[in-house]
KELOMAR-827171 format. One record per atom (N, C-alpha, C, O): x, y, z; atom name; residue in one letter; residue number from 1; chain. Coordinates in nm, 4 decimals. Layout:
// KELOMAR-827171
X, Y, Z, CA, a, NUM, A $
...
// end
This chain:
// KELOMAR-827171
0.0776, -0.1141, -0.0011, N, x, 1, A $
0.0061, -0.0060, -0.0002, CA, x, 1, A $
0.0835, 0.1256, -0.0002, C, x, 1, A $
0.0484, 0.2241, -0.0650, O, x, 1, A $
0.1867, 0.1195, 0.0742, N, x, 2, A $
0.2844, 0.2351, 0.0774, CA, x, 2, A $
0.3400, 0.2576, -0.0616, C, x, 2, A $
0.3292, 0.3703, -0.1100, O, x, 2, A $
0.3987, 0.1606, -0.1305, N, x, 3, A $
0.4536, 0.1880, -0.2614, CA, x, 3, A $
0.3563, 0.2265, -0.3510, C, x, 3, A $
0.3898, 0.3045, -0.4401, O, x, 3, A $
0.2256, 0.1815, -0.3444, N, x, 4, A $
0.1233, 0.2234, -0.4381, CA, x, 4, A $
0.1002, 0.3752, -0.4190, C, x, 4, A $
0.0868, 0.4505, -0.5154, O, x, 4, A $
0.0960, 0.4177, -0.2871, N, x, 5, A $
0.0641, 0.5546, -0.2570, CA, x, 5, A $
0.1797, 0.6345, -0.3111, C, x, 5, A $
0.1465, 0.7380, -0.3691, O, x, 5, A $
0.3055, 0.6087, -0.3045, N, x, 6, A $
0.4183, 0.6680, -0.3649, CA, x, 6, A $
0.4016, 0.6708, -0.5132, C, x, 6, A $
0.4253, 0.7750, -0.5743, O, x, 6, A $
0.3628, 0.5639, -0.5740, N, x, 7, A $
0.3525, 0.5562, -0.7180, CA, x, 7, A $
0.2433, 0.6529, -0.7674, C, x, 7, A $
0.2562, 0.7169, -0.8718, O, x, 7, A $
0.1371, 0.6605, -0.6892, N, x, 8, A $
0.0323, 0.7454, -0.7382, CA, x, 8, A $
0.0592, 0.8932, -0.7279, C, x, 8, A $
-0.0011, 0.9760, -0.7960, O, x, 8, A $
0.1563, 0.9240, -0.6360, N, x, 9, A $
0.1689, 1.0801, -0.6132, CA, x, 9, A $
0.3141, 1.1068, -0.6368, C, x, 9, A $
0.3639, 1.2031, -0.5785, O, x, 9, A $
0.3918, 1.0291, -0.7197, N, x, 10, A $
0.5385, 1.0572, -0.7507, CA, x, 10, A $
0.5593, 1.1768, -0.8417, C, x, 10, A $
0.6677, 1.2350, -0.8448, O, x, 10, A $
0.4485, 1.2160, -0.9206, N, x, 11, A $
0.4579, 1.3426, -0.9968, CA, x, 11, A $
0.4351, 1.4757, -0.9158, C, x, 11, A $
0.4666, 1.5861, -0.9600, O, x, 11, A $
0.3819, 1.4558, -0.8025, N, x, 12, A $
0.3571, 1.5744, -0.7255, CA, x, 12, A $
0.4478, 1.5932, -0.6175, C, x, 12, A $
0.4651, 1.7076, -0.5756, O, x, 12, A $
0.5179, 1.4816, -0.5583, N, x, 13, A $
0.6211, 1.4970, -0.4607, CA, x, 13, A $
0.7522, 1.4094, -0.4871, C, x, 13, A $
0.7452, 1.3072, -0.5554, O, x, 13, A $
0.8591, 1.4487, -0.4365, N, x, 14, A $
0.9815, 1.3703, -0.4602, CA, x, 14, A $
0.9711, 1.2279, -0.3947, C, x, 14, A $
0.9314, 1.2167, -0.2787, O, x, 14, A $
1.0036, 1.1304, -0.4628, N, x, 15, A $
1.0081, 0.9979, -0.4159, CA, x, 15, A $
1.0849, 0.9722, -0.2901, C, x, 15, A $
1.0432, 0.9008, -0.1990, O, x, 15, A $
1.1983, 1.0340, -0.2905, N, x, 16, A $
1.2928, 1.0140, -0.1673, CA, x, 16, A $
1.2248, 1.0770, -0.0407, C, x, 16, A $
1.2285, 1.0160, 0.0662, O, x, 16, A $
1.1642, 1.1961, -0.0517, N, x, 17, A $
1.0879, 1.2462, 0.0589, CA, x, 17, A $
0.9780, 1.1521, 0.1115, C, x, 17, A $
0.9726, 1.1199, 0.2302, O, x, 17, A $
0.8869, 1.1073, 0.0146, N, x, 18, A $
0.7757, 1.0303, 0.0512, CA, x, 18, A $
0.8260, 0.8981, 0.1188, C, x, 18, A $
0.7708, 0.8518, 0.2187, O, x, 18, A $
0.9320, 0.8414, 0.0594, N, x, 19, A $
0.9841, 0.7234, 0.1275, CA, x, 19, A $
1.0305, 0.7521, 0.2635, C, x, 19, A $
1.0046, 0.6677, 0.3492, O, x, 19, A $
1.0937, 0.8556, 0.2966, N, x, 20, A $
1.1357, 0.8848, 0.4252, CA, x, 20, A $
1.0204, 0.9024, 0.5216, C, x, 20, A $
1.0204, 0.8543, 0.6349, O, x, 20, A $
0.9185, 0.9768, 0.4680, N, x, 21, A $
0.7956, 0.9921, 0.5563, CA, x, 21, A $
0.7215, 0.8702, 0.5842, C, x, 21, A $
0.6653, 0.8547, 0.6926, O, x, 21, A $
0.7182, 0.7780, 0.4868, N, x, 22, A $
0.6477, 0.6558, 0.4976, CA, x, 22, A $
0.7262, 0.5450, 0.5693, C, x, 22, A $
0.6707, 0.4442, 0.6130, O, x, 22, A $
0.8502, 0.5670, 0.5787, N, x, 23, A $
0.9306, 0.4634, 0.6515, CA, x, 23, A $
0.9781, 0.3391, 0.5552, C, x, 23, A $
1.0042, 0.2261, 0.5965, O, x, 23, A $
0.9835, 0.3784, 0.4315, N, x, 24, A $
1.0391, 0.2664, 0.3292, CA, x, 24, A $
1.1523, 0.3214, 0.2604, C, x, 24, A $
1.1679, 0.4433, 0.2532, O, x, 24, A $
1.2377, 0.2339, 0.2059, N, x, 25, A $
1.3601, 0.2844, 0.1326, CA, x, 25, A $
1.3216, 0.2966, -0.0111, C, x, 25, A $
1.2423, 0.2239, -0.0709, O, x, 25, A $
1.3917, 0.4037, -0.0612, N, x, 26, A $
1.3737, 0.4264, -0.2054, CA, x, 26, A $
1.4099, 0.3037, -0.2969, C, x, 26, A $
1.3441, 0.2778, -0.3977, O, x, 26, A $
1.5166, 0.2307, -0.2566, N, x, 27, A $
1.5535, 0.1033, -0.3239, CA, x, 27, A $
1.4273, 0.0044, -0.3227, C, x, 27, A $
1.3917, -0.0595, -0.4217, O, x, 27, A $
1.3733, 0.0008, -0.2148, N, x, 28, A $
1.2482, -0.0944, -0.2065, CA, x, 28, A $
1.1497, -0.0450, -0.2955, C, x, 28, A $
1.0922, -0.1262, -0.3679, O, x, 28, A $
1.1217, 0.0733, -0.3014, N, x, 29, A $
1.0166, 0.1258, -0.4006, CA, x, 29, A $
1.0482, 0.0936, -0.5371, C, x, 29, A $
0.9644, 0.0380, -0.6080, O, x, 29, A $
1.1724, 0.1267, -0.5833, N, x, 30, A $
1.2211, 0.1196, -0.7133, CA, x, 30, A $
1.2138, -0.0497, -0.7510, C, x, 30, A $
1.1802, -0.0887, -0.8629, O, x, 30, A $
1.2495, -0.1388, -0.6429, N, x, 31, A $
1.2314, -0.2787, -0.6735, CA, x, 31, A $
1.1038, -0.3238, -0.6950, C, x, 31, A $
1.0793, -0.4057, -0.7836, O, x, 31, A $
1.0075, -0.2712, -0.6116, N, x, 32, A $
0.8712, -0.3024, -0.6273, CA, x, 32, A $
0.8129, -0.2645, -0.7628, C, x, 32, A $
0.7315, -0.3397, -0.8165, O, x, 32, A $
0.8535, -0.1448, -0.8228, N, x, 33, A $
0.8182, -0.1004, -0.9420, CA, x, 33, A $
0.8601, -0.1932, -1.0588, C, x, 33, A $
0.7936, -0.2001, -1.1621, O, x, 33, A $
0.9702, -0.2624, -1.0382, N, x, 34, A $
1.0285, -0.3409, -1.1512, CA, x, 34, A $
0.9679, -0.4901, -1.1404, C, x, 34, A $
0.9776, -0.5725, -1.2313, O, x, 34, A $
0.9083, -0.5120, -1.0247, N, x, 35, A $
0.8460, -0.6526, -1.0134, CA, x, 35, A $
0.7198, -0.6654, -1.0847, C, x, 35, A $
0.6403, -0.5714, -1.0836, O, x, 35, A $
0.6890, -0.7966, -1.1597, N, x, 36, A $
0.5575, -0.8116, -1.2078, CA, x, 36, A $
0.4492, -0.8161, -1.0945, C, x, 36, A $
0.4755, -0.8563, -0.9811, O, x, 36, A $
0.3320, -0.7741, -1.1315, N, x, 37, A $
0.2214, -0.8056, -1.0355, CA, x, 37, A $
0.1916, -0.9436, -1.0121, C, x, 37, A $
0.2039, -1.0259, -1.1028, O, x, 37, A $
0.1472, -0.9800, -0.8791, N, x, 38, A $
0.1247, -1.1088, -0.8339, CA, x, 38, A $
0.0101, -1.1663, -0.9156, C, x, 38, A $
-0.0678, -1.0894, -0.9721, O, x, 38, A $
-0.0042, -1.3039, -0.9248, N, x, 39, A $
-0.1176, -1.3524, -1.0020, CA, x, 39, A $
-0.2516, -1.3255, -0.9260, C, x, 39, A $
-0.3560, -1.3162, -0.9905, O, x, 39, A $
-0.2504, -1.3137, -0.7984, N, x, 40, A $
-0.3813, -1.2822, -0.7169, CA, x, 40, A $
-0.4153, -1.1379, -0.7648, C, x, 40, A $
-0.5319, -1.1184, -0.7991, O, x, 40, A $
-0.3291, -1.0370, -0.7709, N, x, 41, A $
-0.3642, -0.8993, -0.8094, CA, x, 41, A $
-0.4180, -0.8988, -0.9461, C, x, 41, A $
-0.5234, -0.8398, -0.9701, O, x, 41, A $
-0.3518, -0.9612, -1.0378, N, x, 42, A $
-0.3870, -0.9719, -1.1665, CA, x, 42, A $
-0.5381, -1.0364, -1.1940, C, x, 42, A $
-0.6187, -0.9873, -1.2731, O, x, 42, A $
-0.5593, -1.1466, -1.1199, N, x, 43, A $
-0.6919, -1.2138, -1.1332, CA, x, 43, A $
-0.7996, -1.1263, -1.0670, C, x, 43, A $
-0.9164, -1.1276, -1.1057, O, x, 43, A $
-0.7550, -1.0493, -0.9644, N, x, 44, A $
-0.8709, -0.9662, -0.8965, CA, x, 44, A $
-0.8914, -0.8438, -0.9911, C, x, 44, A $
-1.0052, -0.7979, -1.0002, O, x, 44, A $
-0.7915, -0.7889, -1.0608, N, x, 45, A $
-0.8181, -0.6825, -1.1438, CA, x, 45, A $
-0.8858, -0.7178, -1.2606, C, x, 45, A $
-0.9647, -0.6362, -1.3085, O, x, 45, A $
-0.8661, -0.8382, -1.3206, N, x, 46, A $
-0.9476, -0.8905, -1.4407, CA, x, 46, A $
-1.1009, -0.9211, -1.4108, C, x, 46, A $
-1.1885, -0.9106, -1.4966, O, x, 46, A $
-1.1228, -0.9592, -1.2818, N, x, 47, A $
-1.2586, -0.9906, -1.2492, CA, x, 47, A $
-1.2831, -0.9291, -1.1103, C, x, 47, A $
-1.2802, -0.9913, -1.0041, O, x, 47, A $
-1.3091, -0.7909, -1.1274, N, x, 48, A $
-1.3432, -0.7257, -0.9973, CA, x, 48, A $
-1.4713, -0.7628, -0.9483, C, x, 48, A $
-1.5621, -0.8007, -1.0223, O, x, 48, A $
-1.4809, -0.7519, -0.8158, N, x, 49, A $
-1.6141, -0.7931, -0.7419, CA, x, 49, A $
-1.7090, -0.6850, -0.7764, C, x, 49, A $
-1.6732, -0.5674, -0.7702, O, x, 49, A $
-1.8315, -0.7203, -0.8135, N, x, 50, A $
-1.9328, -0.6299, -0.8290, CA, x, 50, A $
-1.9579, -0.5541, -0.6915, C, x, 50, A $
-1.9400, -0.6101, -0.5833, O, x, 50, A $
-1.9987, -0.4289, -0.7035, N, x, 51, A $
-2.0128, -0.3541, -0.5904, CA, x, 51, A $
-2.1249, -0.3933, -0.4938, C, x, 51, A $
-2.1099, -0.3788, -0.3724, O, x, 51, A $
-2.2392, -0.4436, -0.5479, N, x, 52, A $
-2.3493, -0.4990, -0.4627, CA, x, 52, A $
-2.2978, -0.6249, -0.3909, C, x, 52, A $
-2.3287, -0.6398, -0.2727, O, x, 52, A $
-2.2185, -0.7204, -0.4557, N, x, 53, A $
-2.1758, -0.8250, -0.3838, CA, x, 53, A $
-2.0772, -0.7832, -0.2705, C, x, 53, A $
-2.0900, -0.8306, -0.1576, O, x, 53, A $
-1.9836, -0.6986, -0.2998, N, x, 54, A $
-1.8903, -0.6422, -0.1931, CA, x, 54, A $
-1.9666, -0.5854, -0.0840, C, x, 54, A $
-1.9326, -0.6111, 0.0315, O, x, 54, A $
-2.0706, -0.5077, -0.1091, N, x, 55, A $
-2.1420, -0.4404, -0.0155, CA, x, 55, A $
-2.2101, -0.5428, 0.0782, C, x, 55, A $
-2.2066, -0.5246, 0.1999, O, x, 55, A $
-2.2743, -0.6542, 0.0221, N, x, 56, A $
-2.3414, -0.7457, 0.0929, CA, x, 56, A $
-2.2350, -0.8216, 0.1881, C, x, 56, A $
-2.2602, -0.8476, 0.3057, O, x, 56, A $
-2.1233, -0.8515, 0.1296, N, x, 57, A $
-2.0237, -0.9163, 0.1990, CA, x, 57, A $
-1.9782, -0.8539, 0.3234, C, x, 57, A $
-1.9570, -0.9140, 0.4288, O, x, 57, A $
-1.9618, -0.6998, 0.2977, N, x, 58, A $
-1.9211, -0.6291, 0.4116, CA, x, 58, A $
-2.0272, -0.6194, 0.5236, C, x, 58, A $
-1.9940, -0.6251, 0.6420, O, x, 58, A $
-2.1637, -0.6039, 0.4814, N, x, 59, A $
-2.2604, -0.5980, 0.5760, CA, x, 59, A $
-2.2789, -0.7246, 0.6492, C, x, 59, A $
-2.3142, -0.7261, 0.7671, O, x, 59, A $
-2.2532, -0.8402, 0.5741, N, x, 60, A $
-2.2618, -0.9651, 0.6429, CA, x, 60, A $
-2.1568, -0.9857, 0.7494, C, x, 60, A $
-2.1774, -1.0454, 0.8551, O, x, 60, A $
-2.0401, -0.9301, 0.7119, N, x, 61, A $
-1.9279, -0.9366, 0.8157, CA, x, 61, A $
-1.9588, -0.8516, 0.9302, C, x, 61, A $
-1.9211, -0.8952, 1.0390, O, x, 61, A $
-2.0209, -0.7368, 0.9284, N, x, 62, A $
-2.0620, -0.6698, 1.0480, CA, x, 62, A $
-2.1494, -0.7345, 1.1365, C, x, 62, A $
-2.1580, -0.6974, 1.2536, O, x, 62, A $
-2.2212, -0.8366, 1.0874, N, x, 63, A $
-2.3298, -0.9093, 1.1710, CA, x, 63, A $
-2.2727, -1.0392, 1.2442, C, x, 63, A $
-2.3311, -1.1033, 1.3315, O, x, 63, A $
-2.1451, -1.0650, 1.1898, N, x, 64, A $
-2.0810, -1.1931, 1.2486, CA, x, 64, A $
-2.0440, -1.1641, 1.3928, C, x, 64, A $
-2.0112, -1.0515, 1.4300, O, x, 64, A $
-2.0506, -1.2700, 1.4727, N, x, 65, A $
-2.0102, -1.2682, 1.6107, CA, x, 65, A $
-1.8936, -1.3687, 1.6212, C, x, 65, A $
-1.8976, -1.4828, 1.5752, O, x, 65, A $
-1.7855, -1.3119, 1.6894, N, x, 66, A $
-1.6702, -1.4196, 1.7158, CA, x, 66, A $
-1.5776, -1.4020, 1.6088, C, x, 66, A $
-1.5503, -1.2904, 1.5646, O, x, 66, A $
-1.5209, -1.5240, 1.5591, N, x, 67, A $
-1.4100, -1.5225, 1.4591, CA, x, 67, A $
-1.4687, -1.4721, 1.3282, C, x, 67, A $
-1.5844, -1.4998, 1.2963, O, x, 67, A $
-1.3816, -1.3917, 1.2460, N, x, 68, A $
-1.4066, -1.3630, 1.1160, CA, x, 68, A $
-1.3981, -1.4673, 1.0216, C, x, 68, A $
-1.2912, -1.4920, 0.9658, O, x, 68, A $
-1.5097, -1.5360, 0.9969, N, x, 69, A $
-1.5102, -1.6500, 0.9027, CA, x, 69, A $
-1.6161, -1.6348, 0.8079, C, x, 69, A $
-1.7167, -1.7048, 0.8199, O, x, 69, A $
-1.6048, -1.5436, 0.7060, N, x, 70, A $
-1.7223, -1.5230, 0.6125, CA, x, 70, A $
-1.7581, -1.6489, 0.5348, C, x, 70, A $
-1.8734, -1.6663, 0.4952, O, x, 70, A $
-1.6565, -1.7408, 0.5115, N, x, 71, A $
-1.6918, -1.8514, 0.4283, CA, x, 71, A $
-1.7826, -1.9498, 0.4982, C, x, 71, A $
-1.8637, -2.0174, 0.4350, O, x, 71, A $
-1.7684, -1.9571, 0.6267, N, x, 72, A $
-1.8491, -2.0502, 0.7060, CA, x, 72, A $
-1.9929, -2.0016, 0.7266, C, x, 72, A $
-2.0830, -2.0811, 0.7533, O, x, 72, A $
-2.0126, -1.8741, 0.7142, N, x, 73, A $
-2.1467, -1.8072, 0.7491, CA, x, 73, A $
-2.2108, -1.7356, 0.6229, C, x, 73, A $
-2.3247, -1.6888, 0.6259, O, x, 73, A $
-2.1383, -1.7315, 0.5256, N, x, 74, A $
-2.1975, -1.6581, 0.4091, CA, x, 74, A $
-2.2868, -1.7454, 0.3140, C, x, 74, A $
-2.2718, -1.8675, 0.3108, O, x, 74, A $
-2.3777, -1.6826, 0.2382, N, x, 75, A $
-2.4503, -1.7617, 0.1427, CA, x, 75, A $
-2.3653, -1.8173, 0.0243, C, x, 75, A $
-2.2494, -1.7786, 0.0092, O, x, 75, A $
-2.4185, -1.9016, -0.0537, N, x, 76, A $
-2.3437, -1.9653, -0.1582, CA, x, 76, A $
-2.2731, -1.8656, -0.2564, C, x, 76, A $
-2.1594, -1.8864, -0.2987, O, x, 76, A $
-2.3461, -1.7588, -0.2890, N, x, 77, A $
-2.2741, -1.6581, -0.3891, CA, x, 77, A $
-2.1558, -1.6060, -0.3194, C, x, 77, A $
-2.0472, -1.5979, -0.3768, O, x, 77, A $
-2.1743, -1.5693, -0.1935, N, x, 78, A $
-2.0597, -1.5036, -0.1223, CA, x, 78, A $
-1.9399, -1.6020, -0.0949, C, x, 78, A $
-1.8242, -1.5630, -0.0790, O, x, 78, A $
-1.9792, -1.7318, -0.0910, N, x, 79, A $
-1.8609, -1.8278, -0.0455, CA, x, 79, A $
-1.7657, -1.8452, -0.1666, C, x, 79, A $
-1.6597, -1.9065, -0.1539, O, x, 79, A $
-1.8044, -1.7908, -0.2832, N, x, 80, A $
-1.7234, -1.8102, -0.3952, CA, x, 80, A $
-1.5987, -1.6900, -0.3918, C, x, 80, A $
-1.4990, -1.6983, -0.4635, O, x, 80, A $
-1.6198, -1.5942, -0.3096, N, x, 81, A $
-1.5209, -1.4892, -0.2963, CA, x, 81, A $
-1.3985, -1.5473, -0.2182, C, x, 81, A $
-1.4122, -1.5961, -0.1060, O, x, 81, A $
-1.2809, -1.5399, -0.2813, N, x, 82, A $
-1.1708, -1.5856, -0.2214, CA, x, 82, A $
-1.1241, -1.5001, -0.0813, C, x, 82, A $
-1.1381, -1.3778, -0.0827, O, x, 82, A $
-1.0747, -1.5591, 0.0256, N, x, 83, A $
-1.0577, -1.5068, 0.1478, CA, x, 83, A $
-0.9674, -1.3858, 0.1296, C, x, 83, A $
-1.0048, -1.2834, 0.1867, O, x, 83, A $
-0.8588, -1.3810, 0.0619, N, x, 84, A $
-0.7770, -1.2709, 0.0558, CA, x, 84, A $
-0.8452, -1.1508, -0.0150, C, x, 84, A $
-0.8330, -1.0359, 0.0276, O, x, 84, A $
-0.9155, -1.1819, -0.1217, N, x, 85, A $
-0.9877, -1.0670, -0.1936, CA, x, 85, A $
-1.0904, -1.0099, -0.0914, C, x, 85, A $
-1.1080, -0.8881, -0.0890, O, x, 85, A $
-1.1576, -1.0898, -0.0087, N, x, 86, A $
-1.2542, -1.0376, 0.0822, CA, x, 86, A $
-1.1966, -0.9537, 0.1878, C, x, 86, A $
-1.2543, -0.8552, 0.2337, O, x, 86, A $
-1.0733, -0.9980, 0.2276, N, x, 87, A $
-1.0047, -0.9090, 0.3279, CA, x, 87, A $
-0.9526, -0.7765, 0.2775, C, x, 87, A $
-0.9417, -0.6775, 0.3499, O, x, 87, A $
-0.9201, -0.7801, 0.1452, N, x, 88, A $
-0.8843, -0.6514, 0.0896, CA, x, 88, A $
-0.9977, -0.5553, 0.0859, C, x, 88, A $
-0.9802, -0.4339, 0.0953, O, x, 88, A $
-1.1179, -0.6129, 0.0717, N, x, 89, A $
-1.2355, -0.5246, 0.0582, CA, x, 89, A $
-1.2744, -0.4691, 0.2043, C, x, 89, A $
-1.3444, -0.3688, 0.2188, O, x, 89, A $
-1.2207, -0.5465, 0.3136, N, x, 90, A $
-1.2626, -0.4944, 0.4463, CA, x, 90, A $
-1.1855, -0.3724, 0.4823, C, x, 90, A $
-1.2258, -0.2918, 0.5661, O, x, 90, A $
-1.0608, -0.3592, 0.4097, N, x, 91, A $
-0.9741, -0.2519, 0.4524, CA, x, 91, A $
-1.0264, -0.1152, 0.4097, C, x, 91, A $
-0.9637, -0.0133, 0.4386, O, x, 91, A $
// end
């Protein structure tokens, strides 16, 4: 997330200063830029979750008691959402 923030604002602010403020190294940022995106990110970008499904998943999460286990308590349609993608939506 920090590197994405730097990437999005690098035309407005110097990379070196943003890295210092965010507590990351410039070398780490440039290494991140040169890496290919992970298969999970690519798959998530190719098939984004519809807003209504994401909203229902989030509202369902708010009603859960105890452990955060949306796959055990969700309806069939929500059970198809992978756990990592669901966690990304909660942030």
